[in-house]
C-alpha positions as CSV (number, residue, x, y, z in Angstrom):
1,X,-0.8,-6.6,-15.3
2,X,-4.4,-5.2,-15.7
3,X,-6.5,-4.2,-12.8
4,X,-10.1,-2.5,-12.5
5,X,-9.4,1.4,-11.3
6,X,-5.8,1.2,-11.6
7,X,-3.6,2.4,-14.0
8,X,-7.1,3.4,-16.0
9,X,-7.9,-0.2,-16.4
10,X,-5.2,-0.2,-19.1
11,X,-2.2,-2.8,-19.0
12,X,1.0,-2.2,-16.9
13,X,4.1,-3.9,-15.9
14,X,4.4,-5.3,-12.5
15,X,6.8,-3.7,-10.2
16,X,8.9,-7.1,-10.0
17,X,9.2,-7.9,-13.3
18,X,12.6,-9.1,-13.8
19,X,12.6,-10.7,-17.4
20,X,16.0,-11.4,-17.3
21,X,17.7,-13.2,-14.3
22,X,21.4,-15.0,-14.6
23,X,23.2,-16.9,-11.9
24,X,26.5,-17.8,-12.5
25,X,28.4,-20.0,-10.0
26,X,31.7,-21.5,-9.9
27,X,33.4,-24.0,-7.8
28,X,37.0,-25.0,-7.7
29,X,38.6,-26.8,-5.1
30,X,42.3,-26.8,-5.0
31,X,43.1,-29.4,-3.4
32,X,41.8,-31.1,0.3
33,X,42.3,-27.9,1.9
34,X,41.4,-25.3,0.0
35,X,38.3,-24.7,-2.2
36,X,37.7,-21.5,-4.6
37,X,34.2,-20.3,-5.1
38,X,32.6,-17.2,-7.1
39,X,29.3,-16.0,-7.6
40,X,27.6,-13.1,-10.2
41,X,24.0,-12.5,-10.5
42,X,22.2,-10.3,-13.0
43,X,18.4,-9.0,-13.1
44,X,16.8,-7.0,-14.8
45,X,16.0,-3.4,-12.5
46,X,12.3,-3.5,-11.1
47,X,9.7,-1.3,-11.9
48,X,8.1,1.9,-10.0
49,X,5.8,4.7,-10.1
50,X,7.7,8.0,-11.0
51,X,6.2,11.5,-11.9
52,X,6.9,12.7,-15.2
53,X,6.3,16.0,-13.8
54,X,4.6,18.7,-11.1
55,X,2.4,20.9,-11.4
56,X,2.5,24.5,-10.4
57,X,0.0,26.4,-8.1
58,X,-1.6,23.4,-6.4
59,X,-1.4,24.6,-3.0
60,X,-5.5,23.9,-2.3
61,X,-6.7,21.3,-4.2
62,X,-9.6,21.2,-2.3
63,X,-9.2,17.2,-1.1
64,X,-9.3,16.7,2.2
65,X,-6.5,16.1,4.5
66,X,-4.5,16.3,1.1
67,X,-0.5,17.6,1.8
68,X,1.3,19.3,-1.0
69,X,4.6,16.7,-1.6
70,X,7.5,18.6,-0.6
71,X,11.1,17.9,-0.7
72,X,14.1,18.0,2.1
73,X,13.3,22.0,2.8
74,X,9.9,22.0,2.6
75,X,9.2,23.5,-0.3
76,X,5.8,22.8,-1.9
77,X,6.7,21.0,-5.2
78,X,3.4,21.6,-6.6
79,X,0.8,18.1,-7.9
80,X,2.6,14.9,-9.2
81,X,1.6,13.9,-12.4
82,X,1.6,10.0,-13.3
83,X,0.7,8.9,-16.9
84,X,1.2,5.4,-16.1
85,X,1.7,2.5,-13.1
86,X,5.4,1.6,-12.8
87,X,6.7,4.0,-15.4
88,X,10.2,3.5,-14.7
89,X,12.4,0.8,-14.6
90,X,15.3,1.0,-12.4
91,X,19.0,0.1,-13.6
92,X,19.9,-3.3,-14.0
93,X,21.5,-5.2,-10.7
94,X,24.5,-7.4,-10.7
95,X,27.2,-8.3,-8.5
96,X,30.1,-10.5,-7.9
97,X,30.9,-12.4,-4.6
98,X,33.7,-14.3,-4.1
99,X,35.1,-16.5,-1.4
100,X,37.7,-19.1,-0.5
101,X,37.6,-21.9,1.9
102,X,40.6,-23.3,4.1
103,X,39.6,-26.6,5.7
104,X,42.5,-28.1,8.7
105,X,41.9,-31.4,9.9
106,X,42.1,-31.7,14.0
107,X,42.1,-34.7,16.5
108,X,39.8,-37.3,16.8
109,X,37.8,-36.4,13.6
110,X,37.5,-32.9,14.2
111,X,37.9,-30.7,11.7
112,X,37.7,-26.8,10.6
113,X,37.0,-24.8,8.4
114,X,37.4,-20.8,8.1
115,X,36.1,-19.1,5.0
116,X,36.6,-15.7,3.8
117,X,34.7,-13.3,1.1
118,X,33.5,-10.5,-0.5
119,X,30.1,-9.8,-1.3
120,X,29.7,-7.4,-4.2
121,X,33.4,-7.6,-4.8
122,X,33.5,-4.6,-7.8
123,X,31.3,-2.8,-5.5
124,X,28.7,-1.7,-8.0
125,X,26.3,0.7,-6.4
126,X,22.8,-0.8,-7.9
127,X,20.2,1.1,-7.6
128,X,17.5,0.7,-5.2
129,X,15.6,3.6,-4.9
130,X,14.6,6.7,-6.7
131,X,13.9,9.8,-4.4
132,X,13.1,13.6,-5.5
133,X,16.0,15.4,-5.6
134,X,16.1,19.0,-4.1
135,X,14.0,21.3,-6.0
136,X,15.8,22.5,-9.0
137,X,15.3,26.6,-9.4
138,X,16.1,28.5,-12.2
139,X,15.4,31.8,-14.0
140,X,13.2,31.5,-17.6
141,X,14.3,32.9,-20.7
142,X,10.7,35.2,-20.2
143,X,10.8,39.1,-19.7
144,X,9.4,38.5,-16.1
145,X,12.8,36.5,-15.1
146,X,10.4,34.1,-12.6
147,X,11.9,30.9,-11.2
148,X,10.4,27.3,-11.4
149,X,11.2,25.8,-8.1
150,X,8.5,23.3,-9.1
151,X,10.6,21.5,-11.3
152,X,12.1,18.7,-9.7
153,X,15.2,16.1,-10.5
154,X,15.3,12.7,-9.7
155,X,18.6,10.8,-8.1
156,X,19.0,6.8,-7.5
157,X,20.0,5.5,-3.7
158,X,22.0,2.4,-3.3
159,X,22.9,0.3,-0.5
160,X,25.3,-2.3,0.0
161,X,28.8,-1.6,-1.3
162,X,31.6,-4.4,-1.5
163,X,31.1,-6.3,2.1
164,X,33.8,-8.3,3.6
165,X,33.4,-11.7,5.6
166,X,34.9,-14.0,7.7
167,X,33.5,-17.3,9.2
168,X,34.8,-20.0,11.4
169,X,32.9,-23.6,11.3
170,X,34.3,-26.0,13.6
171,X,32.7,-30.0,13.1
172,X,32.5,-31.9,15.9
């Protein structure tokens, strides 16, 4: 993408720039009553903009209504410095979904189908967001022994671990 006024007018990757997507499915019918299904999904991670550093000493920037970023303990983190738009790619996303269907013929041409399955069967914790972790305070090697609480680390946040599911469908 290239938009005037964004990223200094230079090219930058789109947020949903997933260059590789693979979906593999397999269905196997054991007999008239039992069917097995598997689906594997893979995609390169989305892009996001993350500051590469924080500048110390920018409490009063002179920008109206500007509030310095803070971590969970309300400690001033400084002014974030960004090199470019969407400068980080999240790790690849992948998961395996498994399911089985059990069909039973009922009276008067009706049937019932039980389905059981697992979403994300191998419990891959796919990162959805990168967030600022608690500031890292340490002593510098200088003679003053001052700490630098404006050095920041980042962590990923994931949701949706392995999720079982069960359903029943009645056809009449």
